[in-house]
N, C-alpha and C positions, 0 to 999 in steps of 0.2 A: 417819356413819356409826357413829361410836362415840359420838355421845348419843342417839342410838337405841337400840345395844346399854345403854348406861349407865341411860336409862329403863325399857329393858324388863326387866333382869337388878334393877330398884329396886323400878318402878310393879308387876312381877307378885307378888312375896312381899306387897307390901304388902296389894295388891287378895284376895291370898289370906287374910291374915289377916285384913280388917274383913269377909270374909266368914263365916271361922270364928266370931269374935264375934256378929255378925248370928245369923248361922243356930243355932250352940250357945244362942245366947241364947231362941231362940224353939221349939227341939224338945229343947234339952238336950244337954248333952256327951257324955253316952254313946249318945243316936243320933247325934250329928253323927259320929262315931269308926265309928262303924256302917257308917256311909253310906261314908266315905271305905273303910275296908275293902270293902264288899262292890262300889265300882264299881273297887277295885285289880284285884278277882278277876276279875270280870266284863271287865274290859281286859283282864287281861292272856289268858282265857280268848277273845277275841274276836281278841286281835292275831295268838294261834298259829293261829288257825284261820284268818284271813283272808291270814296271811304263808304258809302251806302253803299255799294256793289260788293264791296269786300266784307261789309257788316254782314248783309244778306248770306254771301257765301260760310259767313263762318258762324249764323245763324244753321245754316242746311249741316255744316259739319258737326254741332252738337245733337241735334234731330240727329242725327244717324250714329250716336255715340262715339263717334270719332273727333282728335284731338284735334282744333280747329291750330294747329301751329302755324303752315302757309298763310291760313287767311290774320293770323295776329302779326306774324313776321311782317306784310305787307302793310296791314294796318299800322304798322308803325314807320316803315320805309314811307306812305299817304302821309302823314301825321311830320315828319320830317321836311317830307316836298311841299308841305304845306307855310312851314316856318319860313323853311330860304324862299318863297314866293312872296309870303307877305314883308319881308326884309325889304326894302328900298335899296336894288343895286342890279345890277347887269350879271354881275357873276352869279350871284344868290341866285337871281329867275333863271339861268341856264343850269345851273344842278338841280333845282325846283323841278323846272321840266323835265328835266332829262330821267328824274325819277318816278314821273309820272307816265311813263314811256313803259309799258308789263313787261318787255323783254329785258329793257337796260333795267329796270327795278327785281326783276327776279334772278339775272345774272348776277348785280349787285349783294343779292340775300344770299347767294349761294357763293359768293367769294367770302364774305362775313360768316358765315357758320362754319366754310373749309376751315378759312383763319382761326376760329375760335374752336373746333374741337382738334386743329393740331397742338392747341393750348391746354387742353384740359385733359385729366388723367382718371379715369373711373375706378374706385377702388373699390374688393368685396370684402365684407368685414367677413370674418372667421377664427376661430380658435385655433390657429398654427395648425391649417390644413393647409397639403400641397396647393399651388395654383394660387392661393389669395395674395392680395394684394394689389397691384396693378394689373389691370385687364390686361391680357395677355400675357403676362409676365409669370413669373415662376419657374416651377418645374412642366411647364404645360398640361400639367394634370388638374382636372377640378373634380371634386365632390360633392355634387350637386344636391345630395339625400343630405339633409338635416336631423338627428336621432334628435327629436323630442318629447317629454314627458307629460300624457293630458293629466288634469284631474277635475273630475266632472263636480260642478258645483250646485247645488240644490240652493232656491231661491223660496220662501214661502212668502206666497202670493194672496195672501189674504193678510197680511202685516201685522203677524204675531211674531214674539221671539221665544228663542228658549228660555232665557233668564231674564225675565222681567225689569229684573232690576240693573241689568244692565244699562250705562250712560253712556253718552258720546261727550267729548269732549265740551259741546254747549252747552252739556245740561239735557240735551233731550235723549230720548230711549232710543235705541239702537233698532232701528228696523228689521235686522239677521239677524240679530240674538250673541253678538258676539263681537271683541275687537276684531276691525278691521286686518283685514289681510295688510293693507295695503302702507299702512301708518304706522311707524318709527316708533317701537316703545317707547 
C-alpha cells in the first residue's frame, strides 16, 4: 500500500507537468493557464450545486428516519471531486469532472463498497455458543436467544436517602442511599 501511495504522489504531479508541457506547447501558455482557471471556476460551481443537492437529500433521509449512507458517500465523492478540480492540472481536472457525473460516481462508490466489504469480517459476540465468530462461519447454527436476568431498581424521586449518613467519595450525600453498584469497592 505504501508503494502505491508513493507512486501516486510522485506519478500524478509528473503526469501533470508532462501534460502542461505538451498542451502548453500546442496551444500556448496563456491558453493553458486560462483553461486551468476556467475549469477550476466551473468545477467549484458544479461541486457547490451537487453538494447542496446531496445535502438536501441527506436531510430528507434523516427526516424520514433513514440513515443517509448513500448521500454521505456521494457527498464524500463530491468533496474529493472538488479537491481534484481545485488542484491545477489536466489529469486531476479529468478525474474531478468524472466524479461529478452521477452514474460514474455511483459506480465508483459501489466498487469501493464491494472492495471494502470483501476485506471486512463481522464478529458476533457470545459466550462460546455455536455460530459465534465470523458471520457465516462456525457450525452454521445460530442462537438468537439471549438469557438475561433483569433486576428492577427503584429510585427515590424526592431526593431522600435510606441512610442519611451515607456519603459519596466527593463528600456529598449519596442521593440514592447506598454505595454505587458501579464503583469498585
